[in-house]
N, C-alpha and C positions, 0 to 999 in steps of 0.2 A: 858248535861254533855259532856265534851270534851272527845274525843276518847282515850281509854286507850293506853298508850305508846306514845301519841303525844308529851308530854313534852320532852322526850329524842330526838325525831326527830327534834324538834325545836332547842334544844341546839346544835345539829349537824349542822343545817342550819346556826346558828349564827357563829359558828366556821369556817365552810367551806367558807362562803361568807364574813367573817370578818365584820359582822354587829354589830352595837352598840345597845345593848339591852335597854339601857336607852332611846335612841331615839325611839325605838319601843314602849316603854311604854308611853313616852311623846305623841307620835302621837295618840295612842289609847285614851288617856285622852282628847286630843283636839277634836277628833271626837265625843267622848261621850258628850262633852259640846255643840256641834253643833246639835245633834239629838234632835228633839222636844219631841218625846214621845217614850216610850218603846214599840217597835213593838211587836204585838201579834204573837207568834210563831205558834199558831194554824192555821194561814193563810197559812204558809208554809207547815204545817202538812197536811192540806187538799189537797194541790196541789201535794204532793209527796208520802205520805204513801200508800204502796201497789200498786203503779202505775208504768207503763212504762214511763221512763223519758229519754228524749234526752238531751245530753250534747253537746253544740255547741261551738267548739273552733275556733280560728282564724288562723289555719294552712293553708298551701298552697292548700290543697285539699278541702277547704270549698267551693270555688266558684262553682266547678262542682258537689258538693254534694247537693246544695240547691234545685235543681230540684226534687231530690228524697224526701227531707225533706218536701216539699210542699204537698206531698200526704197524710201526716199524720196530719190531723186536729184534734183538741181536746186533743192532748197529751201534757203533760207538757214539756216545752223547757227551759232549764237552759243555759244561754248564757254567754260566757266569754267576758267581756269588749268590745274590738274592733269588735267582731263578731256581735254585735248589729247593727252596721252600715250596714253590709251585709244583715242582716235579714230585716231591714227596706227598703233597696233598692229593696228587693224581696217581699215586701208587706206581711211580716210576723212580728208579734209583739212578742217579747220575754215575757215569763211568769215571769222569774226571771233573773236578770243580776248580775253577780259577777264581781266586778270592783275595781281596785285600782286607777281609775280615770286617767289612762294614755292613754286611747283610745280616740276616737272622742267624745268630750264633747257634741257637738250638738246632736249627735245620742243618747247619754245617756239621755240628757234632753228630747228629743222627745219621747223616750221610756217611760220615767217616766210619761210624760203627757198622754201617752196611757195606763197607769196603770201597767206598768211593775214594779215588786218589785225589789228594788235596794239593793244589799248586798255590802256595801262599806267597803273596807279593809283599815286599818290603818297600815302603816309601816314607818320605819325611814326616807324614801326618798320621801314620798308624802305629807308631812305636808302642803306645800304651796297649794296643790290642794284640801285639805279637805273641804274648804268652799263651794265647789260645791255641797256637800251633803245637804246643807241647803235647796236647791230648789227642792229636790226630794220629790215626793208626798208620796210614800210608801217606807220607808228606814229603814234598821237596819245596825249596824256596826259590824265588826269583827276584831280580832287580832290573831296573832300566839302565843301570850303570855297568861297570865291569864285573863279570862273573868271577867268583873265587870260592874256594872251599866247597860247601854244600849248596851254594847259591848259583843259579843259572840265569841266563838271559836269552830268552827265545824271541824277544821283541814285543812291542805292544805297550799301550799306555793305560787304558781302562780295562776292567775285567773282561768286558765283551770283546774288544779287539784283541786282547791277549789270548783269548781262546782260539781265535782264528790264526794268529801268529804261531801258536803252539801246534795246531793241526798242520799248518804248512811246514813248520820246522821238521816234523817227523814224517813228512811225505805222504799225507792223505791224497788219495786220487780224486775224490770229490768232497767239497766242503759246502754244506747247505746251512744257511742262516735261518733260524727260527726266532721270532721275537726280538730281532735286532732292528729297531726302528729309526733311531738317530733323528727323531723329529723334535717338535717343541713341547711334547708331553712326556712326562716321566712316569714309567710304569709303577704300579703299586708294590711290586716286589723289588724294585730297584735299590731302595735304601731302607734301612731299619732305623727309624728315628728322624730327627730334624736334619735338614741339609740346605745348602745354599743353591736355590734353583738356577739362577743365572750362571753360576759356575758349572753346575751339572750340565746345562745345555751346551756351554762352551766346550766342556770335555767331550761330550758326545760328537760335536762337530769335528773336533780334532781327531777323535777315534775313527770317524768315517773317512777323513782325509788320509789317515794312515792305512786304512784298508784299501783305499784306491791306489796308494803307492805300492802296497804289498801285491795287489792284483797285477801290477805291471811287471812283477818279478817272479810270480808264482807259476808253477807247472801244473797246479791242480785245476780241475774244473770247478768253477766258483758259482754258487747260486744264492739268491736271496729271495725270501718269500714276503718281504716288506718293502720299505722304501728303496728306490733305485740307488745303486752304488756303482760307479764307473768301474768296469772290469768284471762285474758280477752279472750273471744272467738272471732276469726276473722270472720267477715261476710261481704259479698259484698253488696254494696249499692242496687244493683238490687234485692237482696234477703231479704231485710229488712221486707217485708210483712210477711215472714215466721215466724219471731220471734215477730213481733208487733201484739199482739192480745188483 
C-alpha cells in the first residue's frame, strides 16, 4: 500500500517541476510491459523488515564514507543509482539498487549480475532508457503515480529519497544515511554524463523536504552522517558502531 498522504505530495511535485502526468503514466506502462515477472515482495521484506539498513547516496561525502561502510558486513545496503559504481569500485555489492537508469549503466548491469535487486523507476523523462531493465536479473518497477500490474509505489521522488521510502515501507528498524548530502555540490557518482545543475539542486532540496515529511510519519530510528535533516539524528561516521547493533 502506498504511504498515506503521498498522492498529495506527488501532485505538488508535478506542479512544482511542471511535469506532464500523462508521460509519467505512459512511462510506467512501458516499464510494466518490459518486466518479465511480478517480483516477489517477500524477498525485499526479508532483507529489510526489523533490520538496520544503510542507505547509500551519491553525494560528495560518499567517497570518504566508504572506508567506514566496509566495516559493516552482513547489513542490508540500499544504494541510489550512481553510488552503485562507487560500491563496486570498493569491492562491495549493493543488496538493493534504486535507479531511474541515469547512472553508470555498466555498474548497474554488473551489480545485477552479482544478484543486486534492481528497483527501476519510471518517469516521464526516462522512457528511452527503460529497455535496460529487460536485462536485469531481479527487478521490479516503481512509479510516483498509481501502482498497477508489476509497478509499485513506495513513495519518494529522487533515487536517494526513494531508497529511504523503500526501507521505511518494508519496516526497517534503523535507517542510516551515508553520502546523502542535499547540499549545493553534486557528487561525482551522481550523474553519468551532462545534466542541468540548477534543476539537480532543486530536486535535492525537494528530496530533503520529502524525507523530513517521512520522518514525521516513520516508526524507524533515523540517522544521517551528513547534512542535518529534521527528524533524523546526526551521527559521525566514526561513531556508527555505537548505533549499529
